[in-house]
N, C-alpha and C positions, 0 to 999 in steps of 0.2 A: 482283445479288440482296443482296449486303451492304449497298448502299446503301439499298434498300427495307427492311430489316430495321431499320437504324438509324432511318430515318425513321418508321417505324412505332413504335419504342420513344420518340422525342421525341414523337409526338402522345399516346403513352399517358401520359407523365409530364404533359404540359400538361393532358390531361383529367382526370388523378386530382387534380392540385393545385386545378383549377377546381371539381371535385365538393366537395374538401374546404372550400374557401372558402364556396362556396354552402351546404353543410351547415351550416357554423358559424353563418351568418348567418340562415338558416332556421330552424335549431334555437333560435337565440336569440330569434327572433320568435315561435316556438310556445310556448318557455317563458314568455315574457312573457304570451302570451294564455292559457296555463293557469293563471297565477298569478292574473291579472285575474278569470278566471272562478270560481275555487274559493276565493281567499283574500281578495280586495279586499272583499266584502261583510263578510265577519267582521271584517275589520282596521276597516272603516269603523265598524261598529256598536260594537266595543269601543273605539274612539277617542271615540265620542258619549257611551259611558258613562262613561268616564274624565273628560270634560268636565263631566258632570251631578256625580260624586262631588267633582270639584273645587270645584264651585259650592258644594255642600252644605258642604263644609270651610270655605269662606270664610264662609258664612253662620253656620254653628256656632261659629266662632271670634269672630266679632263678637256672637253672643248670649252667649257666655262673658264677653266684655268689656262687655257692655251697650251696644253701639254699632250696634244694628239701626235707629237712626233718625239716623245720621250722615250728614251730606252726602256724605262721602268714599266710604261704602257706596253711597250712590245711584249715584255715578259708576261704581263697580265693577260694579254690577248691570245698569247702563245699557249698559256695554261688553260685558257677557257677553250680553246680550239682543240686542245689535246684530250682534257679530261671530260668537256661537256659536249663537244662534236658540234662546236657552233661555229659557222662560217661568217665572215664580217666584211662589209664593203662600205666605205665612206667616199662619197662623190662630191666634189665641190659643185657651187652652182655653175661654174663655166664648163663642167664635165671632166675635169681632172680628177683622177682617182687620188684620194687622200691617205687612206689607209685600207689594208686589205689583208686577209689570213690566208689567200689562196695563191699557189704559184700561177694557175691559169687564170688570170684576172679577167680575160676577155669571156671565157667560158662561163665564168661566175657572173658577169654582167649579163649576159645572154640569158642564164637562167632566171634572174631576178626579173629582168624586163617581161620574159615570157609569163612569169606569174603575174606580174602588176598589169602588164597591158596585153596580154596575150589573148588570142580569140577564144582558146578553151579555158581560160580563167575562170569566167563567170560560172561553169558549170562544175569545175572540180575545186571550188575553194570555198571557204566558210570562215566567217568572221569570229574569231575569239574574244579579242579584246580590242577597244578603241578608247583612245583618249586624245587630247587636243594636238599631242606631240607625235603619237606614234600609233600603229595599227597592228594586230597581231593577227594573221590569218593561218587557218589549216588548209593546207593544199595537197591535193592528191596527184601523183604524177601517173596518168594513165599509161603511158608508154612503159614505165619502169615498175607499175603497180607498187608504188612506193608513197607514203605520207611525209609531209614535212609542215612544220612551223614557221613560218616567216614573219619577221618583223620588219617594218619600214616606217621611217619618219623623219624628222629633221631635228637636228641638234640646236643647241643654244646659239651657235655661230652660224646658222643658216645652212650647214651642209647637210646632204641627204645622207642617211644611214639606212643599211639594209643589212638583216641578219638572218640566217637559216639554220635549222637544225633538223636532222633527219629523225623522224619517229621511228624507232624500230618496230619490227613487227609483233606488236605488243598481244596480238590476238594469239599468234603462235606461242609467244612466251607463256600467255595463260594456259593455253592447251597443255604445253610442256609441265607447267606447275602444277595444274589440276590432276594430270597423270602420275606425277611424283606424290602427290598428296594422296591420291587413292591406293598407291602402294603402301605407304606410310600408315594410312588408315586402316587398312586390312591387318597390318601387323599390329597397329595399336589395339584393335577391336580383339583380335586374338589373344594378345598379352593381358589386356585388362580382363577378358573372360577367366584366364588361368590365375592371374592375381585375385580376382573377385571369388573365384571357387574356394582358393586357399583361405582367403580372410574370413569369408562367410563360415566355413567350416569350424574355424577356431572360434568364431563367435557364437556359432550355435552349439558347441558341444556344452558349454556350461549351461546353455538355455535348455537342451535336453535333460541334464540333470536336474534342473528347476521344474522342467515339466513333470518328471517322475516324483519329485518332492511334493508337487501340487496335487498330484494324483493320490498319493497316500495321505495329503492333508482332507481330501474329500471324502475318504473312508475314516476319518477321525483318528488316523494314526499318526501321532505328533512325534513319534520317536525319531523318524529319518530327519537328518540334518543336512543342510549343504556344506560342502568342503570346499574352501576357496583354493586357488593354485597359488603359485609362488608369486606371480605379478598380479597384485591387487588392482582391480578396474572397476568401472561403474557395474559391470554385471555382478561381479563378485560382491560389491556392497548390496546389490538387489538380493542375492541369495542370503546375505547376513540378515537383511530386513525380512526376508521369508522366514528365515530362523527365528527371528525375533516375533514375528506374527504367529508362528506356529505356537510358540509358547504363550502369547497373550492370548491366543484362541482356546487354548488348553485352560488358562486360567479363566478366561470368560465363562466357557462352558461349565466349569466347576461353580462359579459365581451364579449361574442361572440355575443350577441345581439347587445351589442354596437359596436362590430367590424364591425357588418353587416352594420350598419350606417355610419361607417367611410369608407367603401369602395369607396363611391363616392368621398369622400375627397382625398383618394389615387389616383383616376383616376385623379383628379384635379391636384393633386401634379406632376403626370406624364406630364399632359400637361405644367405644368409650367416648368418641366425640358427640354421639348421640345423648350418652348420659351427661357429658359436660353442658351440652345445650339445655337438657331438662334442669340440671343444677343450677345453671345461669338463670333461668326463668324463675327457679325455687328462691335463689338469693336475693333477685330483685323483688319478688314478692315479699320476702322476710325483712328486706330493709325498708320496704315502704310500709309494711303491716304494722311495726311498732309505732313510728311516728302517727300514723293514721288513727292508731287506737288512742294515742295520747291526745290528739287534737279532737277527735271524736269526744272522748272523756271529759276533758276540761270544757270543751264547748257546751256540753249537756250540763256540767255544773254552773256555768254561767247562766244557761237559760232557765234552771231551776233556782236559781239564785241561793245556791248551798251555802255560799258565805256572802253576806250582805255588805261587809265593809269594803272599802275602796283599795286597801292594799292586797286583800285577797283577790279581787277581780282583776287587779293589775298583774298580779303573779300569774293567775290563769292565762292571761291575754300575752304575756311574755312567752309563757311555756308553749303557747298555740303558735306564736310568731316564731320562736326558735325552732321548733320542729318543722314548721313549713319551710323555714330557710333552709334546714338540712334536706329536706326533700328536694327543694329547688336545686341546691348545690349538687346534689347527687344526680338530678335529671340533667342538669347541664354538663357535668362531667361525663355522663354516658353519651350525651349528643356528641360532645368534643372527642371522645373515644371512638364513636361511630364515624366522625367524619374522618378521623386520622387512620383509622383502619381500612377504609374504603377509598382513601386516596382523594377525598373531595376537597381537602384543604391545599390551597396553593401556596409553596414554599416562597418566601421573599428572601433570597439569599443576599446576604451582605457581609461585609467586614466590619466588626463592631470590636470594641472593647469590653472584654468579658470582665475584666477587674472593676470597670466602672458599673456594669450590670450588677455584679455580685453585691458591691457596696449598696447599690440601691435596693436589693432584696434584702439584705442585712438591716438597712435603715427603716424599711417596712416592717420589720420583725422585731425592733430593738426594744418595744415595750414588752413583748412577750418575752423576751430573752431576761429582762430584768425581773419579770414577775416570777419566773421559774428560777431565777438567781443561777443562771447558767453562764460560765466564762466563754468568751470567742476569741479564736486566735485566727487571725488574717491579716498578713501583712506582705501581701505579694506585690511586685512590680507590675508595671503595665503589661498587659499581653493582649493581642488581637487574633481573632478567629472568624471562620466564615460560618455562616448558618441564619436561620430565621432568629432574630434576636427575640420577638415577643415569645415564641414557643421555648426558646432555650431558657428564657425567664420562668416559664411554667415548670420546666423541668428542675431548676434550681430551687424554685419555691417550694416544690414538694419534697425535694431531699431535706432542705433547712426544717421543714414542717416535721417531717419523720425525725429528724435528728432532736428537734426540740422536745417532742413528745416522749420520746425513748431515751432520752438522755439520763444516765443514772450514775452512781459511784461518785466521781468527782463533779459531775455536771459540767463537763468540757466539751465544746464543739471545735474542731479545727478544720479550716478550709484551705486547701494547699494544691499546687500546680505539679506535674511531672511532665518533663519534655521527652517526648517520644518520636523524635524525628520530625516527620511531616504533621504529627498529631501533638494535640496538647489535651493532657488528661486532667481534669477538674475532679477533685476527690473532696466529700463532705464526711467528716469522721465525727462521731460522737462516742463518748463513754458509756458503758452501760451493759445490758446483758447481751450475749451472742444470739444471733438467730440460730435456731437448729439446722444441723446440716441438711437434714431432708426437706428442709423449708427454704432453702437457698434459692432453688429454681423456681419455686411455686409462688414467691413473693410478687412476681411480675403478672400473675393471673388474676382475672377480674373478680373482685369480691373475696380475695383469699386473704385471710387475717390471721397473723401468728398468735397475737393476744387478742381474741374477740372481745374481752370485756374492757380491756384499756383502750381499744379502738373506739369502742362504743361510747367511753367516757369522754374523749375529746371530740367526738363526732366524725371519726373518720368512716369512709364508705367502703375502703379497700379497692378503689378504682385509681387512685393517683399515681401508683407505680406502672399499672397497665399503660396509662395516659404517657407516663415517661418513656415506656418502652416502644410504643407506637411513635411518638415524635422522633426518637433516635433512630429508628427504623426508616422513617421517611427522610431523615438526613443521611441514609446509609453510613451512620456511625455506629460506635458499640457503646454499651453502658452495662453496669453489673454491681455487684456487692460482694463484700469480702468480711470474714470475722478476722478482726486483727486481735492483738494481745489484750487490750484494754476495752475494746468495744466493736463498733460495726463502721464499714467505710462503704459508702456508696459513690460510685464514679460514673463519669461519662467522658467521651473523648470526641474533639472536633478538629477539623482540618485548620493549619496554621496559614497555608498560602493557597491561591487560587489553581496552582497547577494541581495539587493534589485533589481539589475539588473536583477538577473538569476531568481527571481519569477516573474517578468513581462515577461521574456521571455518564 
């Protein structure tokens, strides 16, 4: 059944292409016939009228130059009479014949007078062109059943000029031309049908092979391949593409089967997300529980006047204020992270000096660096990048804060740049212990702490690096962390030019 259908499609394509070719040839022949019938007579008459006007212009120019009797003009008039079949008669105001191209001058004068002043002239003549100097008439000779174009007018020297040319039987010529065109058209249609049949069979032969290939593909049989001929053309390229599609389909079907096996793991991931949500709530509760307990305990101590001396009361108040400040900072960071993750913050993209920004961050942390006795290395030249300056400052502040609190060993921090084409990588390195490999990807998660005791010691909430990742994702830029030989390097990348920025957006 499939073979019969494909064979039917092949014949349909052959028939359609043949019909198109025959239609184009037949349409061209019909168009030529129509143009011959409707426009050729007008074109012929206009051409003959232009020849009369050209002849008048020639004679009038000679009259202006007083050359009507020159031998050179004789040659031109003879050529005009022989080639264009134009008869000429020039008569002076006193009736003297100045020039003529006819041997029978009296007969020519009689014919001209009959056209201009004869009784039958009004019925058998039609004005074609009229100017101030001459008039062109189309005249029908009823006795001879012939048509003429007649020009009469006055020259520059006052002489009367009359010119006449016979209009050959253009209708008869059109009929003969159309008959000949019909013969040629029939032969052309037959020839085009043979050529179309030959061409379409050559075209549809590889199409039949591709039809068979597609049939096998519908049955999920991907072993069949299209074999191209010696002369590679677009159809052969299509066949090669079908081979590639066959291979791709085979691969995709295999991937779909693999995907079916991965559905269970997707369900497990969903369950993990639910667990992460529960863990997030638990972490928030835990982070708030400790400062709330401290605040409550010290507040009750103040209320019950456990220590009456002013120094103890001041200490209690400082603890309460410190823990309240930690809670406030954690809530603010959670709000910031929420805005970033849900895209509520609008980026203010601008080009700014990253070196100047880093210098400002270092200036704000200079006292802490001195207290921790940390040496700093940063001697980079000016560099400009694109981004939201306020948010990038938040990222660098988080990186520097982590570096300060986790700096160990030599207690050295180094900030440096790496040129990566359209990107500039800013790295913050600190000496100290490595982050466990299994924790490298987890440090960006909310409330995740590699060293919980130490993080609690300096008041960290485990949210800073989550904010860093959210900020960099909103910039469509990358960030990361590396364990180096002597410590840990946190890095971020920013665009150096507006072109790269536009392409990302």
